[in-house]
C-alpha positions in Angstrom: -34.9 8.1 -34.9 -35.3 5.6 -32.1 -36.1 2.0 -33.0 -38.8 2.2 -30.3 -42.1 4.0 -30.5 -42.0 7.0 -28.2 -44.1 6.4 -25.0 -46.4 9.3 -24.3 -46.3 10.9 -20.8 -49.6 10.2 -19.0 -49.8 11.4 -15.4 -53.4 10.2 -15.2 -52.1 6.6 -15.4 -50.4 7.0 -12.0 -51.9 5.0 -9.2 -53.7 7.1 -6.6 -50.9 6.8 -4.1 -48.3 8.0 -6.6 -50.5 10.9 -8.0 -48.9 13.8 -5.9 -45.4 12.8 -7.0 -46.3 13.2 -10.6 -48.4 16.4 -10.3 -46.7 18.5 -7.6 -43.2 19.9 -8.2 -40.5 18.5 -5.9 -40.0 20.6 -2.8 -37.3 21.4 -0.2 -39.3 22.6 2.9 -36.3 22.3 5.2 -33.9 24.0 2.8 -31.4 21.2 2.9 -31.5 20.0 -0.7 -29.3 22.0 -3.1 -29.8 19.5 -5.9 -33.3 20.8 -6.9 -32.0 24.3 -7.7 -29.2 23.4 -10.0 -29.6 24.9 -13.4 -26.9 25.2 -16.0 -25.1 28.5 -16.2 -26.1 30.8 -19.1 -24.1 30.0 -22.2 -22.6 26.8 -20.6 -21.9 23.9 -22.9 -24.0 21.1 -21.6 -24.7 17.5 -22.5 -28.3 16.1 -22.4 -29.0 13.1 -20.2 -32.0 11.4 -18.6 -32.6 9.0 -15.7 -35.6 6.8 -15.0 -37.2 7.2 -11.6 -39.2 4.0 -11.8 -41.8 3.3 -9.0 -43.3 -0.1 -8.6 -45.9 -1.6 -6.3 -49.6 -2.4 -6.1 -51.9 -0.1 -8.0 -54.2 -0.1 -5.0 -53.4 2.3 -2.1 -53.2 0.9 1.4 -55.9 2.7 3.4 -54.0 2.0 6.6 -50.6 3.4 5.5 -49.5 7.0 5.4 -50.4 8.5 2.0 -51.8 5.2 1.0 -48.3 3.8 0.3 -48.6 0.1 -0.5 -46.5 -2.4 1.5 -44.7 -3.4 -1.7 -44.0 0.1 -3.1 -40.5 0.5 -4.3 -38.1 2.4 -6.6 -35.4 0.9 -9.0 -31.8 1.8 -8.2 -28.4 0.6 -9.4 -25.1 0.5 -7.7 -22.0 1.0 -9.8 -19.2 -1.6 -9.7 -16.7 -1.1 -6.9 -13.9 -1.9 -9.5 -14.6 1.2 -11.5 -11.7 3.7 -11.3 -14.2 6.6 -10.8 -17.7 6.7 -9.5 -17.2 3.3 -7.8 -19.9 2.0 -5.6 -22.2 4.9 -6.3 -26.0 4.5 -6.2 -28.0 5.9 -9.0 -31.2 5.8 -11.0 -30.8 3.9 -14.3 -29.8 6.5 -16.9 -27.1 8.2 -18.9 -26.2 10.4 -21.8 -28.6 10.9 -24.7 -27.8 9.3 -28.0 -28.5 11.1 -31.3 -31.0 8.4 -32.2 -33.1 8.9 -29.0 -36.5 10.4 -29.4 -36.3 12.7 -26.4 -35.5 12.2 -22.7 -38.2 9.5 -22.1 -36.6 7.4 -24.8 -33.1 8.0 -23.4 -34.2 7.0 -19.9 -36.0 3.8 -21.1 -33.2 2.8 -23.4 -30.6 3.2 -20.7 -32.7 1.4 -18.1 -33.2 -1.5 -20.5 -29.4 -1.6 -21.2 -28.4 -1.4 -17.6 -31.0 -3.6 -15.9 -32.6 -5.7 -18.6 -36.1 -4.5 -17.8 -38.8 -4.8 -20.5 -39.7 -1.2 -21.4 -43.1 -2.1 -22.6 -44.2 -2.7 -19.0 -43.2 0.9 -18.0 -45.7 3.7 -18.1 -43.9 7.2 -18.2 -45.9 9.7 -16.1 -44.0 13.0 -16.1 -40.7 14.7 -16.4 -39.0 17.0 -13.9 -37.1 20.1 -14.9 -33.5 19.5 -16.0 -31.0 19.4 -13.2 -27.4 20.4 -13.9 -24.5 18.3 -12.6 -21.4 20.5 -12.5 -18.6 17.9 -12.4 -19.7 16.3 -15.7 -21.6 19.1 -17.4 -24.8 17.1 -17.8 -28.3 18.5 -17.9 -30.3 15.6 -16.6 -34.0 15.1 -17.0 -35.6 12.8 -14.4 -38.4 10.8 -16.0 -41.0 9.6 -13.5 -42.7 6.3 -14.4 -44.8 3.6 -12.9 -43.9 -0.1 -13.4 -47.3 -1.2 -14.6 -46.1 -4.7 -15.6 -42.8 -5.4 -13.8 -40.2 -7.6 -15.4 -37.1 -9.3 -13.9 -34.1 -7.1 -13.6 -30.4 -7.9 -13.1 -26.9 -6.7 -13.5 -26.3 -6.7 -17.3 -22.7 -5.6 -17.3 -20.6 -6.5 -14.2 -17.9 -4.0 -15.3 -20.4 -1.2 -14.8 -22.7 -2.3 -12.0 -22.6 -4.7 -9.1 -26.2 -4.4 -8.0 -29.7 -3.7 -9.4 -32.1 -3.2 -6.5 -35.8 -2.5 -6.0 -35.6 -0.4 -2.9 -38.6 -0.3 -0.6 -40.2 3.1 -0.3 -41.0 2.3 3.3 -37.3 1.9 4.0 -36.6 5.2 2.3 -39.1 7.1 4.4 -38.0 5.5 7.6 -36.5 8.4 9.7 -33.8 6.1 11.0 -32.5 5.8 7.4 -32.3 9.5 6.7 -29.7 12.2 7.4 -27.5 14.7 5.6 -23.9 14.1 4.4 -21.2 16.7 4.0 -18.4 16.4 1.4 -15.0 17.8 2.2 -15.3 20.0 -1.0 -18.3 21.7 0.6 -21.3 19.9 -0.7 -24.0 19.1 1.9 -27.3 17.4 1.2 -29.8 14.7 2.0 -28.9 11.0 2.1 -30.4 7.6 2.7 -28.9 4.4 4.1 -30.9 1.5 2.7 -30.1 -2.1 1.6 -26.5 -1.8 2.6 -26.1 1.3 0.3 -25.5 5.0 0.8 -27.7 7.1 -1.5 -26.5 10.7 -1.7 -25.9 13.5 -4.2 -28.2 13.9 -7.3 -30.1 10.6 -6.6 -30.8 11.4 -3.0 -31.7 15.0 -3.9 -34.3 13.9 -6.4 -35.7 11.3 -4.0 -35.9 13.8 -1.1 -37.6 16.3 -3.3 -40.3 13.8 -4.4 -40.8 12.4 -0.9 -41.4 16.0 0.4 -44.6 16.3 -1.8 -45.6 12.6 -1.8 -47.8 12.5 1.3 -45.8 9.5 2.5 -42.9 11.3 4.2 -42.3 11.0 7.9 -40.5 13.6 10.0 -36.7 13.1 10.0 -33.8 14.7 11.7 -32.3 17.0 9.0 -29.9 18.4 11.6 -28.1 15.0 11.6 -25.1 15.8 9.4 -22.5 13.1 8.8 -19.1 13.2 7.0 -19.5 11.7 3.6 -16.2 9.8 3.4 -16.6 8.3 6.9 -20.1 7.2 6.1 -19.2 5.7 2.8 -16.4 3.7 4.5 -18.7 2.5 7.2 -21.5 1.4 4.9 -19.0 -0.3 2.5 -17.0 -2.1 5.1 -19.0 -2.1 8.3 -16.0 -0.4 10.0 -16.0 3.3 11.1 -13.2 5.3 9.4 -12.5 8.2 11.8 -10.0 9.8 9.4 -12.6 10.0 6.6 -10.3 8.1 4.2 -11.5 7.6 0.6 -12.5 10.0 -2.1 -15.6 9.6 -4.1 -14.7 10.3 -7.7 -16.7 11.8 -10.4 -17.0 10.1 -13.8 -15.9 12.5 -16.6 -17.7 10.9 -19.5 -20.9 9.0 -20.2 -22.2 9.0 -16.6 -23.4 11.7 -14.4 -21.3 12.9 -11.4 -23.2 12.8 -8.1 -22.7 16.0 -6.2 
């Protein structure tokens, strides 16, 4: 049993501007988001995992902004250490594999977020969970746990061997059409992506974010026909230099962390 008391899901605790995200299933109106449809094959051996999709910002909606989105609204993301042999530099929600002592996916997501970012979990109000999403490279069934940061605490990189950044990314930057496009992997994957805060968000993380933005009431029209090579884009974002040959392979971590594809 977890050493922490299980926090109950309470969608009614969501601020008005966040209400649609916690009550309406994620959507893919442009049919460009394969992540949302991934379910584990029947009979497949899967590993349980959870991630924390933690929204922060003023509880009061901005009456002048689309969907009431406050100026300080954000979401918590981490960037894996560039020195890791696999998964290096990848942007993700805090989260990871379930421990036997965890009291369900909410407890897993909060525990992992606490371990990775140092957040005080007492200030986090869980709102809802999304259906499990299967990640083929690692065999994880991942439950996204949506939450509101009712009482934000300082966050930081806890272990430099695992992460190089912990970032509260502005939701206004995420919905900016100039920061949105699709990426295509040489292995065949194609899906939504965001370029924010000097990071490329793609794969599972971008798929969940795109699905939530589609029902949020905040989304602005973006060019989903803009498809860019993943390796070239990763190189450009990481170095500021275009790599016309598309050098660099984005690895997938075999254990403990979820692959992003």
